[in-house]
N, C-alpha and C positions, 0 to 999 in steps of 0.2 A: 275847756279849750281842747279841740281835737289834736291828735298827734300830728296830723298833717299841718294844721294851722300853727302849732307850736314849732315844728321843724322849719317852716317857712320864715316865721318870725325870728327864730334863732339865727338863721342864715343871714337875714337882713341886718340884724343887730351886730353880728360878727363882722360882716363885710363893710357896712356903711356907718357904723357907730352913730346912729341917729340920736338927735336931741329928743325927738318924739316919733312914735310910730303908732298907727292905728290900722289894723288889718282885720277886715270884716269878711266873713264867709257869706256870700250871697247866693250860694248854690240853690237854696230852696226857691229862689225867685226864677230859676231857670229849669225847673222840673220839666222833663220831656225833651229838652234841647239836646242835640246830638252830642255835645261835649259832656253833658251830665250823664248821658247813657254810657259813655265810654269810661266813666270814672273820674274824669277831670272836674275840678271845682272852679267856681267863679268867685273871685275876690275883688274887694275894693281896698286899695292901699293909699293911705295918706302918710307921707314920711318927710321929715325935716332933717337935713344933714349938712354938715360943713362940706362934704364931698361934692355938693351940687353948686357951690359958689362959682360964679362965672360961667356956668354951663347952661346951654339952652335945653328945652324940654326933650328934644331927641337924644341928646347926649346923656341926660339924666336917666331916661328910659333904658338906654343901652347899658348903663351901669347896673341898673336893677335887673334887667334881663340876663346879663352876664352872671350876676350873683346867683340867680335862680335857674341857671341853665339846665341843670339836671331835673328840676321839678317841672319845667315847661313841657307841655305835651303829655305828661303823665299825671302828675298831681294837680297841675294848674292848667285849666282849659282857657280861662279868660282872666285877665288882670287889668283892672282899671287903676291907673296910677295918677296920683296927685303928689308931685315931688317938689319940695321947696328948699331953698337955702334959708338959714336962720333969719337973715335980715328981710325976708319976704313975707313974714307972718305978722 
């Protein structure tokens, strides 16, 4: 696991205490893309957390983006999010 991937995962685990998390680096699928050229990576995130109970998708995404604020735009160019409350799986 890359340092960048590890750091992002640690932030999410610390901030959201997920029951499960799957973070996949899909940067290789975007070779030549403008974001890839600038050093930002593309990730696919599936996360299950109690923090999402009662929240809609937009609110869940805001929580994730807030947790990853410092990484957005530098380490992360694109993030595909699949966020669930435990009773939704």
